[in-house]
C-alpha positions, 0 to 999 in steps of 0.5 A: 512538423511536430516531433510529438506523436500523432493524435490519430486514434488507433483502430481496435485491430492495432491495439497496443498492450496496456502497461500501468506503472506506479511510481512512489514518492521516493521515485519522484522526490526531485527533478533528477529522479522525476526525469529518470521516471520519464525516461522509463515511461518513454522507453516502455512506450517506445517498446510498443506499449500504451502506458498509464503511469500513476504517481505519488506526491514528490518525496515528503510533500504529503507529510509537509502538507499535513504538518501545515494543516496541524499548525493552522489548526492550533490545538485541534485536529484538521477536518478530514474533508479539508485534509483531502482538499489539501493533500490531493494537491501533492499528486497534482504537482507530481503528475503535471511535472512528469507529463511536462518531462515526458513531452520534453522527451518527444512523446505526447502526454496528458495528466489527469486527477483521480476525479478526471480519470473516473475513480469513484469512491465512497464518501469517507474522507482520508481513507476512502475506498474505490467503488467504481472506475470509469476510465473513458477519458484514459481510453480516449487519450490512449487511442490518440497515442498519448501517455496518460499520467494519473494522480494517485491516492485520490478520487471523487465520491459519488457526492462529488467530493474530493477524497483520498485513499489512505496510506498506500492508496496510489497502489490501489489507484494503479491496480484498479485502473489496470483492472478497468483497462484490462491491462496486460500488467501492472508494475509497482516501482519503489525504492526496493527491487521487489518483496523480501522475506523481511525488511532488509534495513532490520534483517540484513540477511533478508531474502529476495522473493522472486514470486508469490501468490496474491494471498501471501502478499495480501496477508503480508500487507495486512501485517505491516509490510509496505511494498504493496497496499493490501487493497491493491492486492485484492483488486489485482486478485479479483481481476487476475492482473499480475503485479510486478514489484520493481525498483525505480533506481535499477537500470532499464532492462528487459530482465529486471530484478523483480517480484511477480505476484499472481494467482499461481506462483509455483515457488510460493509453497515454501516462501515465508516472510516476517512483517512488522507494523508499528502503527498500532495500538493495543486496547484492553477492557475488563469487567462485565460484558467486556467483549461487547463493550470493546467491540462497540467502541471499536465500531464507533472509532472506525479503526481497522481491527488486526486481532481480537480475543475476549472472554467473560470479564476481559477483552483485548484488541489490536488495531491499526492507526493508519487511517486515523489522522484524528487519533488523539481525539479517538484515543481520548474517547477510547480511554474512557472505555479501555486501557490503551497502549501505543508503545507496541508493535505487531510482528507476524510470520507469514507463509502458506499453511503456517498456522496448520501445524503445532510445530510452527507454534512451538518454533515461534515460542523457542525463537522468542525465548532465545531472544528473551522476548515476552509477547504481550498478545498472540493471534493467528490466521491461516497464513500467519502467526502474529504476536504483539511486543513492546516496540523497543524489542520489535527489531530483535523480534523480527530477526529472531523469527526470521532466523527460525522460520526463513533461515532455519 
């Protein structure tokens, strides 16, 4: 008799809780780490749960594939469609190896690509958006008692083209599947044990935030924090799926150190954090009809807009470059219209009602003055105050703002 679990479908009355887990590239960077992930998935399954695990490519695989593409493209930029065909193979390697490792531990498992498990996207390449999830094959395999491993970061367009979801896309894969499966929870595993009030590598006294609302984490993600993708948080918010951000490298425990993200977080009222995004550019246009000229240029470039201000004869914008693999060509076009600076960083302090009191604007000004930092531009929203600074002072700016708003 095989040591693997039975393939007999479970009845609706014996439905197990469904747990969706996502493991980033650092979590499966080599065979040893991949084995630890397999152990964690098996432990979750044997604790009485059905498990769907979403996995990223191993380590720096995607970066290596992109480097190869640019090498063979000579002086040009590789076509986005071919990039999707190429980089989507990284997750396929990881999902297959993880499924093999789980089966070696005595638990039945099966791996699916994004298209095989029903993730339908629009037809944009390299930064597609999920428009529908049809998880019928996953549901069938869970009913047969199998763990399901899914390749993150990818799907298939309604035109049957392979697509990828952009930076952090595996988070979106996991949360969208959790919503479609009515999962009990979605666990996001990475190399950090939750969300902190700043990047601990930059701000040594950053504080762990045990819980927060969807709105705050989404604002942090938009402002550059990389713990959970902003689109993933939006999926979770709409579906009411709690996110548990944990470290892959902590011991398996019933009470892990984590950040829980949900609609109502009682201790969120005074939570604040500092985020920084270096993958940005600042554009300025002067002259007649400057705001409309700049907005038209940004629409044509399809760059995500972080901040914009304009008046007669002058307009300025801060854009994110994360979804622009062909940025050099895009920049060449934009430079005919605007002055473009890429040596900048977008630094934000995020917190409930942070922009509702003049005192907070004054505190930001004092913190920058003490650090001898002169902002190049400023913007704000209901949950954040943001500035643009020279990238050389980005770290000092984060520490100064954190001291004023979190430690202070």
